[in-house]
Structures are given as structure tokens and as C-alpha cells.
BAMAR-226362 format. One record per atom (N, C-alpha, C, CB): atom name; x, y, z. Coordinates in steps of 0.001 Angstrom, whole numbers, plus 500000, padded with zeros to 6 digits. Glycine has a CB too. Layout:
<rolum site="CA" east="X" north="Y" up="Z"/>
...
END
This chain:
<rolum site="N" east="331748" north="281897" up="770324"/>
<rolum site="CA" east="331816" north="281856" up="769381"/>
<rolum site="C" east="332821" north="283345" up="769426"/>
<rolum site="CB" east="330494" north="281581" up="768737"/>
<rolum site="N" east="333718" north="284170" up="769002"/>
<rolum site="CA" east="334395" north="285354" up="768727"/>
<rolum site="C" east="333617" north="286061" up="768321"/>
<rolum site="CB" east="335368" north="285360" up="767975"/>
<rolum site="N" east="334155" north="287420" up="769396"/>
<rolum site="CA" east="333457" north="288049" up="768387"/>
<rolum site="C" east="333897" north="289280" up="767998"/>
<rolum site="CB" east="332240" north="288159" up="768687"/>
<rolum site="N" east="334421" north="289432" up="766489"/>
<rolum site="CA" east="335464" north="290182" up="766031"/>
<rolum site="C" east="334498" north="291684" up="766325"/>
<rolum site="CB" east="336050" north="289718" up="764279"/>
<rolum site="N" east="335535" north="293017" up="766046"/>
<rolum site="CA" east="335681" north="294362" up="766068"/>
<rolum site="C" east="336050" north="294459" up="764624"/>
<rolum site="CB" east="336697" north="294947" up="767143"/>
<rolum site="N" east="335991" north="295442" up="764020"/>
<rolum site="CA" east="336305" north="296184" up="763211"/>
<rolum site="C" east="336588" north="297988" up="763025"/>
<rolum site="CB" east="335560" north="295730" up="762644"/>
<rolum site="N" east="336767" north="298106" up="763564"/>
<rolum site="CA" east="336858" north="299666" up="764212"/>
<rolum site="C" east="337137" north="300763" up="762988"/>
<rolum site="CB" east="338285" north="299789" up="765438"/>
<rolum site="N" east="336427" north="302060" up="762938"/>
<rolum site="CA" east="336408" north="303237" up="761680"/>
<rolum site="C" east="337369" north="303032" up="760988"/>
<rolum site="CB" east="336503" north="304728" up="761997"/>
<rolum site="N" east="337205" north="303124" up="760390"/>
<rolum site="CA" east="338125" north="303290" up="758915"/>
<rolum site="C" east="337696" north="304103" up="757740"/>
<rolum site="CB" east="338294" north="301947" up="758234"/>
<rolum site="N" east="338772" north="305072" up="757418"/>
<rolum site="CA" east="337889" north="306885" up="755969"/>
<rolum site="C" east="337262" north="305705" up="754885"/>
<rolum site="CB" east="339868" north="308581" up="754462"/>
<rolum site="N" east="338006" north="304480" up="754428"/>
<rolum site="CA" east="337826" north="304434" up="753465"/>
<rolum site="C" east="337251" north="302541" up="753089"/>
<rolum site="CB" east="339086" north="305150" up="752938"/>
<rolum site="N" east="336983" north="301573" up="754071"/>
<rolum site="CA" east="337091" north="300887" up="754581"/>
<rolum site="C" east="336190" north="300127" up="754934"/>
<rolum site="CB" east="337554" north="301199" up="755087"/>
<rolum site="N" east="335727" north="300347" up="756318"/>
<rolum site="CA" east="334369" north="300826" up="757360"/>
<rolum site="C" east="334541" north="302043" up="757876"/>
<rolum site="CB" east="334100" north="299927" up="758683"/>
<rolum site="N" east="333874" north="302791" up="757221"/>
<rolum site="CA" east="333465" north="304449" up="757967"/>
<rolum site="C" east="333012" north="304489" up="759603"/>
<rolum site="CB" east="331913" north="305177" up="757077"/>
<rolum site="N" east="332048" north="303306" up="759327"/>
<rolum site="CA" east="331484" north="303647" up="760486"/>
<rolum site="C" east="331965" north="302392" up="761729"/>
<rolum site="CB" east="329810" north="303786" up="760154"/>
<rolum site="N" east="333111" north="301675" up="761026"/>
<rolum site="CA" east="333047" north="300079" up="762365"/>
<rolum site="C" east="332008" north="298883" up="761679"/>
<rolum site="CB" east="332001" north="300654" up="764418"/>
<rolum site="N" east="332427" north="297647" up="762954"/>
<rolum site="CA" east="331842" north="297108" up="762915"/>
<rolum site="C" east="331544" north="295826" up="763333"/>
<rolum site="CB" east="331832" north="297346" up="762323"/>
<rolum site="N" east="330696" north="294429" up="764225"/>
<rolum site="CA" east="331592" north="293649" up="765306"/>
<rolum site="C" east="330164" north="292628" up="764942"/>
<rolum site="CB" east="332065" north="294466" up="767300"/>
<rolum site="N" east="330840" north="291905" up="764528"/>
<rolum site="CA" east="330821" north="290739" up="763966"/>
<rolum site="C" east="331078" north="289301" up="764846"/>
<rolum site="CB" east="331740" north="290930" up="762981"/>
<rolum site="N" east="330016" north="287916" up="764997"/>
<rolum site="CA" east="330376" north="286181" up="765196"/>
<rolum site="C" east="331851" north="286562" up="764173"/>
<rolum site="CB" east="328794" north="284605" up="764290"/>
<rolum site="N" east="332500" north="285118" up="764676"/>
<rolum site="CA" east="333764" north="284584" up="763858"/>
<rolum site="C" east="333721" north="283047" up="763577"/>
<rolum site="CB" east="335152" north="284884" up="764689"/>
<rolum site="N" east="332639" north="282261" up="763206"/>
<rolum site="CA" east="332471" north="280766" up="763205"/>
<rolum site="C" east="333868" north="280360" up="763072"/>
<rolum site="CB" east="331506" north="280151" up="762020"/>
<rolum site="N" east="334576" north="279340" up="763782"/>
<rolum site="CA" east="335680" north="278647" up="763872"/>
<rolum site="C" east="335592" north="278338" up="762344"/>
<rolum site="CB" east="335721" north="277442" up="764984"/>
<rolum site="N" east="336856" north="277958" up="761866"/>
<rolum site="CA" east="337514" north="277445" up="760206"/>
<rolum site="C" east="336802" north="278001" up="759301"/>
<rolum site="CB" east="337464" north="275818" up="759752"/>
<rolum site="N" east="337059" north="279337" up="759267"/>
<rolum site="CA" east="336714" north="280756" up="758732"/>
<rolum site="C" east="337960" north="281897" up="758113"/>
<rolum site="CB" east="336000" north="281458" up="760022"/>
<rolum site="N" east="338638" north="282286" up="758021"/>
<rolum site="CA" east="339293" north="282958" up="757560"/>
<rolum site="C" east="339299" north="283977" up="757546"/>
<rolum site="CB" east="339392" north="282785" up="756918"/>
<rolum site="N" east="339551" north="284940" up="758520"/>
<rolum site="CA" east="339371" north="286439" up="759125"/>
<rolum site="C" east="339689" north="286992" up="756844"/>
<rolum site="CB" east="341284" north="287120" up="761038"/>
<rolum site="N" east="339901" north="286908" up="755953"/>
<rolum site="CA" east="339683" north="287935" up="754540"/>
<rolum site="C" east="338502" north="287013" up="754202"/>
<rolum site="CB" east="341160" north="288086" up="753096"/>
<rolum site="N" east="338347" north="286182" up="754668"/>
<rolum site="CA" east="336370" north="285561" up="754300"/>
<rolum site="C" east="335113" north="286272" up="754313"/>
<rolum site="CB" east="335779" north="284540" up="755356"/>
<rolum site="N" east="335716" north="286796" up="756349"/>
<rolum site="CA" east="334381" north="286936" up="757009"/>
<rolum site="C" east="334360" north="288597" up="756758"/>
<rolum site="CB" east="334294" north="286320" up="758809"/>
<rolum site="N" east="335975" north="289332" up="757233"/>
<rolum site="CA" east="335357" north="290695" up="756751"/>
<rolum site="C" east="334754" north="290859" up="754923"/>
<rolum site="CB" east="336738" north="291870" up="757046"/>
<rolum site="N" east="335628" north="290003" up="753615"/>
<rolum site="CA" east="334868" north="290761" up="752512"/>
<rolum site="C" east="333340" north="290567" up="752736"/>
<rolum site="CB" east="335289" north="290215" up="751003"/>
<rolum site="N" east="333040" north="288918" up="753523"/>
<rolum site="CA" east="331102" north="288944" up="754013"/>
<rolum site="C" east="330708" north="289809" up="754586"/>
<rolum site="CB" east="330454" north="287957" up="754952"/>
<rolum site="N" east="331904" north="290174" up="755547"/>
<rolum site="CA" east="330714" north="291657" up="755662"/>
<rolum site="C" east="331541" north="292752" up="755021"/>
<rolum site="CB" east="330218" north="292295" up="757548"/>
<rolum site="N" east="331096" north="292859" up="753841"/>
<rolum site="CA" east="331252" north="293905" up="752844"/>
<rolum site="C" east="332026" north="295331" up="753465"/>
<rolum site="CB" east="329715" north="294234" up="752285"/>
<rolum site="N" east="333168" north="294575" up="753789"/>
<rolum site="CA" east="335005" north="295278" up="754046"/>
<rolum site="C" east="335563" north="295034" up="753594"/>
<rolum site="CB" east="335895" north="295243" up="754925"/>
<rolum site="N" east="336361" north="295585" up="751571"/>
<rolum site="CA" east="336501" north="295372" up="750194"/>
<rolum site="C" east="338462" north="295433" up="750754"/>
<rolum site="CB" east="335542" north="296838" up="748860"/>
<rolum site="N" east="338987" north="294247" up="751830"/>
<rolum site="CA" east="340560" north="294501" up="752002"/>
<rolum site="C" east="340534" north="294298" up="750394"/>
<rolum site="CB" east="341685" north="293284" up="753152"/>
<rolum site="N" east="342229" north="294694" up="750209"/>
<rolum site="CA" east="343416" north="293738" up="749798"/>
<rolum site="C" east="342971" north="292843" up="749226"/>
<rolum site="CB" east="344226" north="293176" up="750741"/>
<rolum site="N" east="343698" north="291633" up="748698"/>
<rolum site="CA" east="343666" north="290712" up="748198"/>
<rolum site="C" east="343785" north="290279" up="747097"/>
<rolum site="CB" east="343118" north="290479" up="748438"/>
<rolum site="N" east="345009" north="290908" up="746674"/>
<rolum site="CA" east="345990" north="290278" up="745165"/>
<rolum site="C" east="345467" north="289413" up="744205"/>
<rolum site="CB" east="347238" north="289378" up="745514"/>
<rolum site="N" east="346188" north="288248" up="745351"/>
<rolum site="CA" east="346518" north="286995" up="745190"/>
<rolum site="C" east="344964" north="285949" up="744989"/>
<rolum site="CB" east="347497" north="286664" up="746542"/>
<rolum site="N" east="343936" north="286898" up="745239"/>
<rolum site="CA" east="343342" north="285247" up="745416"/>
<rolum site="C" east="342465" north="284992" up="746431"/>
<rolum site="CB" east="344428" north="284187" up="745723"/>
<rolum site="N" east="343562" north="285420" up="747338"/>
<rolum site="CA" east="343156" north="284079" up="748813"/>
<rolum site="C" east="344324" north="283174" up="748654"/>
<rolum site="CB" east="341391" north="282840" up="748610"/>
<rolum site="N" east="345023" north="283058" up="747840"/>
<rolum site="CA" east="346193" north="281996" up="747951"/>
<rolum site="C" east="347278" north="282631" up="748961"/>
<rolum site="CB" east="346938" north="281668" up="746364"/>
<rolum site="N" east="347575" north="282992" up="749438"/>
<rolum site="CA" east="348465" north="283258" up="750452"/>
<rolum site="C" east="349954" north="283500" up="750222"/>
<rolum site="CB" east="348345" north="282280" up="751257"/>
<rolum site="N" east="349580" north="284493" up="748646"/>
<rolum site="CA" east="350751" north="284111" up="747978"/>
<rolum site="C" east="351836" north="285117" up="748066"/>
<rolum site="CB" east="350458" north="283833" up="746623"/>
<rolum site="N" east="350794" north="286848" up="748030"/>
<rolum site="CA" east="351122" north="288155" up="748496"/>
<rolum site="C" east="351616" north="289010" up="749723"/>
<rolum site="CB" east="350340" north="288536" up="748310"/>
<rolum site="N" east="350267" north="288964" up="750599"/>
<rolum site="CA" east="350473" north="289253" up="751904"/>
<rolum site="C" east="349818" north="291101" up="752156"/>
<rolum site="CB" east="352308" north="288947" up="752175"/>
<rolum site="N" east="348846" north="290977" up="750704"/>
<rolum site="CA" east="348160" north="292222" up="750865"/>
<rolum site="C" east="346609" north="292109" up="751675"/>
<rolum site="CB" east="348011" north="292811" up="749348"/>
<rolum site="N" east="346397" north="291123" up="752402"/>
<rolum site="CA" east="345071" north="291978" up="753177"/>
<rolum site="C" east="345740" north="291540" up="754285"/>
<rolum site="CB" east="343205" north="291543" up="753013"/>
<rolum site="N" east="346889" north="291715" up="754605"/>
<rolum site="CA" east="346965" north="292239" up="756163"/>
<rolum site="C" east="346082" north="292761" up="756686"/>
<rolum site="CB" east="347801" north="293080" up="756473"/>
<rolum site="N" east="346072" north="292808" up="758266"/>
<rolum site="CA" east="345492" north="293593" up="759243"/>
<rolum site="C" east="346255" north="293423" up="760834"/>
<rolum site="CB" east="343926" north="293159" up="759229"/>
<rolum site="N" east="345877" north="294312" up="760781"/>
<rolum site="CA" east="346597" north="294610" up="762951"/>
<rolum site="C" east="345244" north="294261" up="763429"/>
<rolum site="CB" east="347215" north="296879" up="763836"/>
<rolum site="N" east="345808" north="293197" up="764304"/>
<rolum site="CA" east="345409" north="293141" up="765711"/>
<rolum site="C" east="345381" north="294199" up="766979"/>
<rolum site="CB" east="346107" north="292266" up="766073"/>
<rolum site="N" east="344140" north="295178" up="767248"/>
<rolum site="CA" east="344518" north="295321" up="768182"/>
<rolum site="C" east="344547" north="294675" up="769643"/>
<rolum site="CB" east="344244" north="296058" up="768066"/>
<rolum site="N" east="344336" north="293946" up="770064"/>
<rolum site="CA" east="343711" north="292810" up="771424"/>
<rolum site="C" east="343054" north="291685" up="770364"/>
<rolum site="CB" east="342118" north="293679" up="772795"/>
<rolum site="N" east="343452" north="291079" up="771310"/>
<rolum site="CA" east="343530" north="289723" up="770989"/>
<rolum site="C" east="344736" north="289144" up="770897"/>
<rolum site="CB" east="342958" north="289486" up="769930"/>
<rolum site="N" east="345884" north="289341" up="770398"/>
<rolum site="CA" east="347000" north="288292" up="769823"/>
<rolum site="C" east="346994" north="287127" up="770349"/>
<rolum site="CB" east="348350" north="288666" up="769974"/>
<rolum site="N" east="346967" north="287827" up="772277"/>
<rolum site="CA" east="347466" north="286794" up="772633"/>
<rolum site="C" east="346459" north="285136" up="772392"/>
<rolum site="CB" east="347806" north="287242" up="774055"/>
<rolum site="N" east="345048" north="285544" up="772284"/>
<rolum site="CA" east="343984" north="284210" up="772055"/>
<rolum site="C" east="344853" north="282970" up="771258"/>
<rolum site="CB" east="342456" north="284732" up="770910"/>
<rolum site="N" east="345377" north="283692" up="769539"/>
<rolum site="CA" east="345330" north="282662" up="768796"/>
<rolum site="C" east="346517" north="281929" up="768690"/>
<rolum site="CB" east="344916" north="282991" up="767700"/>
<rolum site="N" east="346108" north="281235" up="768383"/>
<rolum site="CA" east="347289" north="279823" up="767804"/>
<rolum site="C" east="348423" north="280014" up="767353"/>
<rolum site="CB" east="346912" north="278990" up="766655"/>
<rolum site="N" east="349409" north="279521" up="766747"/>
<rolum site="CA" east="350194" north="280334" up="767073"/>
<rolum site="C" east="349826" north="280237" up="764847"/>
<rolum site="CB" east="351874" north="279899" up="768331"/>
<rolum site="N" east="350491" north="280604" up="764149"/>
<rolum site="CA" east="350802" north="280761" up="762346"/>
<rolum site="C" east="351035" north="279338" up="762496"/>
<rolum site="CB" east="352333" north="281891" up="761519"/>
<rolum site="N" east="350125" north="278752" up="760876"/>
<rolum site="CA" east="351018" north="277894" up="760732"/>
<rolum site="C" east="351860" north="278463" up="759355"/>
<rolum site="CB" east="350333" north="276455" up="760677"/>
<rolum site="N" east="352734" north="277404" up="759391"/>
<rolum site="CA" east="353603" north="277265" up="757456"/>
<rolum site="C" east="353015" north="278318" up="756639"/>
<rolum site="CB" east="353160" north="275541" up="756313"/>
<rolum site="N" east="351377" north="278296" up="756671"/>
<rolum site="CA" east="350535" north="278651" up="754947"/>
<rolum site="C" east="350536" north="280369" up="755497"/>
<rolum site="CB" east="348217" north="277656" up="754514"/>
<rolum site="N" east="350507" north="280097" up="756500"/>
<rolum site="CA" east="349902" north="281236" up="757254"/>
<rolum site="C" east="351312" north="283245" up="757297"/>
<rolum site="CB" east="349651" north="280163" up="759303"/>
<rolum site="N" east="352334" north="281903" up="757703"/>
<rolum site="CA" east="353686" north="283175" up="757115"/>
<rolum site="C" east="354201" north="283320" up="755507"/>
<rolum site="CB" east="355319" north="282728" up="757918"/>
END
């Protein structure tokens, strides 16, 4: 199972955190479940792009974005 590492962020996650990422879960849902309150203005309906994140490592291991993600 992949492990996600969230780097420290002054307001969202000051200490940083690492956790397992089960297949089939969205990054937004995982972050929220671990107390990282990223903005998601459209309530996760993929309509507003406020829940975007920056990947520092591992981008090459991701599958291509699906149409809904784009």
C-alpha cells in the first residue's frame, strides 16, 4: 500500500504527517480523514479545483488523470 507524506505547512499541517493510502480513496478524502483541512469548495464534486495539491515526489508512479480529474 502506498505511503503518503505530507510536508509541514504552517496552517494546514504544521508538523507534517505520513500515512497509508488505500487503493480507491481520493487524495482529498485521505487528507481530510487525517485532519488536514484542505479547501474543497465544491464538496468534492470535481467542479472548482480548490482542492489541488503539489506533488514533490512520485508523480511518475501515478496513472494518467481520468477525464473527471482533468
